[in-house]
Steps between C-alpha positions, in 0.01 A plus 500: 500500500712806423311829486526642146510863624835679519456710813658847517274661764709431810487864616130440572529146640778248455418181313551212515553439870758248620324163545602494867263793565186306405633187668560682828159668492327169430683324784428781746134508401471125550686483832527825696250756369344583835460852639838607640515611861126449554534166675758285672463188289785375285362625168458856633850488648644376168327781309632764741850350480490517119398868506779580745754314286406688180507832690857424604591389149372822340654720769844352434445536124470880526753560777244558773565439868167408665273248328202607712500818289431300182128552441327264258264669254297384202726683250730800464204738455365390839841557660543846346154611611573368849820705525376818330172525690657381823789748509349824370318768698319822421740768376775260392692552175594202282755470219456239228577467129329493162621140461269357764244226456140586589551302821700801617345778292135437581512482881723808507274689260194408705664640814604814311151549353356471850730777622678269742844522338687707244678313224805554278550276194852508362568456131766274355740498210336333198848404377617325818158417644613612846431784741771736624564471876583873502135566411394300805723708726372829353138393555527428873316747723456519879168314453642216292412176676550232235680422174344219295695364204491202271823301498452406135270657242232261378490691168871520409654263751750764612643461851481817707781648718338383822816503711555870428134581562500301823808681624339837427182395678695389808701822512177701508305278741254392230366145477578308180253244362629282216274324248699190402232345278730478195828427675474262792629161394747640245652830619690491832315663789671596825283721718790629709723583204211662310365685806148364451245546780224290342487270199197356320520210258290228332561128512376430149756678281875432510469312828312243284233442765122471468263790445326632809829530692716794597652674799582827670817516707540784749853579606581574862493872413119467505322411823153355535395833654585673169224310320124485476352150477406413143234248606379371834397145579606168638868431559499167680685671783348730760125465442413694817618838370220725364740643240766359269805396707789744440749224428664404171397318286149472648429875503486491119385141441137479610316193372600159372812523280552333165692210651486286185642784291770581755608135504541520122685831532749344740572223249538760223750707698703186565504439124599860421778495757634166378516624141672829602313826429817652351510229233130551427551876462793442265287258297215752472738781404660282233159441343408868532826609338442271203146634465615863514758444227241322284244778549758756387507324162123477451363802312214695651565389861547743790664369819454679834783542746863392451558326168771360276826352629502521879129580516431205728768585756265675743182310424312205634335281236268762351491686166221720365468609138252595229453430130431791270235306310319324789342615823636319808176305526518395134862392537426303816202334334702398192778354715245301700274379220749449217817403689377373842722751678366666816603863560329790678369798298355811661579738784630234743321672792760780474325789321735773627803323352322463165403866503864600540632276223217610269310173471181595686218395457576191290816397684757263353582135442686356798719191473625358830713186491544304821681213664366228270524678164759370255706630210268303272199684645669829421592391147134424431393837639755688290399308190134583566578870547695507174212336314259754644721790390518361146 
């Protein structure tokens, strides 16, 4: 039976998932869901082989070179914490932006509040929704150890100038950590071209995989000696060592992994690749452009970031706006209850971005079309927004 909800909350989690994802997870659970690497029997070997295959698949997807450096995590937040807390030391300086999700902002702020690091947050242009790479360069000090930047804003959908930032980081010997939560699966990622030292991403957004999956990839510019272990435990490898083996991926993968989820993620990445991320991005931008033009004609609506003709050119599938006569929560509730349209009102776990665009503390209404949304879905959303304005 078709779900009656029109889903525009893909920036949080993509939905629906390709049927092959559930099918693959079900088959793996029924046939091969043993503990990988913990035994020599055929089910354990099959589980380990699956993990290795998906590592290779994801590594190729982002232009990596060594699939052993693809660390499976439970989500992008897990991966970001692993990198941030693993790379930083007392006295280090970190540069980040006001656009960041709390998955970046909170661990950095906790380290700053503890006196371990100093922190610079760069502002952005409210008109373009992007930071200026020149501001990054001006903020680098002799103690700067790390630059952490979102690839795409989860509030405005704007894609950041990561290649320029990565080049600046490399020229100054600073590590560059990229948060690709909003971009992987739609925006091209090439670690060498973009000068990225580490990249964190979820499996459950534009990669169309299940929740509870994600990864951290560490480029060859980072050695295992550069990191502190995020968790210690069983690896299925060298059980005789009293400490976590300093070998990728096991140094950062203590405990039994989410094999069922990773199996589904592998099927999802196959689906995404087959359907061409560039075509998906063009589809999302087409929907976003139509929405921006429609919002321009609705009285009492404020759109954040690039708008009007060409406003979708540097966005992923995300638009945030507010009604003059409704709070974001009221607008989201009306869309859900009266029109069966799912959007995301609030601060979107990005309070610094909302402070800069003047929408704190209530936030905004976020609409995020994805791979499976249609022109008809968008027509119904626009019609609902027009009725609400009237």
